[in-house]
KOLTIDO-206439 format. One record per residue (C-alpha): residue number from 1; residue in one letter; chain; y, x, z. Coordinates in Angstrom, 1 decimal. Layout:
<rs>
> NUM/A/A/Y/X/Z
...
</rs>
This chain:
<rs>
> 1/M/A/0.4/0.1/0.4
> 2/N/A/3.4/1.0/-1.0
> 3/T/A/6.5/-0.1/0.1
> 4/K/A/10.2/1.3/0.5
> 5/C/A/12.1/3.0/3.1
> 6/A/A/15.1/0.0/4.7
> 7/E/A/17.1/3.7/5.6
> 8/C/A/17.3/5.6/2.1
> 9/D/A/14.9/3.3/-0.2
> 10/G/A/12.7/6.4/-0.1
> 11/P/A/9.2/5.3/-0.9
> 12/I/A/6.7/4.4/2.2
> 13/N/A/2.8/5.4/2.1
> 14/V/A/1.0/3.1/3.8
> 15/P/A/-1.9/3.5/4.3
> 16/N/A/-4.8/0.4/3.2
> 17/D/A/-6.4/0.6/7.1
> 18/V/A/-3.0/0.5/8.7
> 19/I/A/-3.1/-1.7/11.7
> 20/V/A/-0.4/-4.0/13.4
> 21/G/A/1.4/-1.7/15.5
> 22/E/A/0.8/1.6/14.2
> 23/I/A/3.3/3.9/13.4
> 24/V/A/4.0/4.5/9.5
> 25/S/A/7.7/7.3/8.3
> 26/C/A/9.2/8.0/5.8
> 27/R/A/8.2/11.0/4.5
> 28/D/A/12.5/11.4/2.8
> 29/C/A/13.7/11.0/6.0
> 30/G/A/11.5/11.3/8.9
> 31/V/A/13.1/7.1/9.7
> 32/E/A/9.6/5.9/11.4
> 33/Y/A/8.6/2.4/11.0
> 34/E/A/6.0/0.2/13.1
> 35/V/A/3.7/-2.4/11.4
> 36/S/A/4.7/-5.7/13.0
> 37/E/A/2.4/-7.7/10.7
> 38/I/A/0.1/-7.5/7.1
> 39/R/A/0.3/-10.3/5.4
> 40/G/A/-1.7/-10.6/2.1
> 41/G/A/-2.4/-7.4/2.4
> 42/V/A/1.4/-6.7/2.6
> 43/A/A/2.4/-5.0/5.9
> 44/L/A/5.7/-6.0/7.0
> 45/L/A/7.3/-3.1/8.9
> 46/K/A/10.4/-3.1/11.7
> 47/P/A/12.2/-0.3/12.5
> 48/A/A/10.6/1.7/15.2
> 49/E/A/11.4/1.8/19.4
> 50/T/A/12.8/5.0/20.2
> 51/V/A/12.6/6.0/23.9
> 52/E/A/15.7/7.3/25.5
> 53/E/A/15.7/9.8/27.6
> 54/D/A/15.7/9.3/31.0
> 55/W/A/18.2/11.6/32.9
> 56/G/A/17.3/10.2/36.5
> 57/E/A/20.1/6.9/36.4
</rs>
């Protein structure tokens, strides 16, 4: 499965055996996406949540 990056419009290769919750990234810009749903053989992606470092605040 292939899709396009929302950030740079580059190609994102999504493996055929991908599962919901898996993280895929754009090879061009490095943005990471989480597979939110698989519908009709198409993986729907949403931006992956980034974990900010906690400085004890």
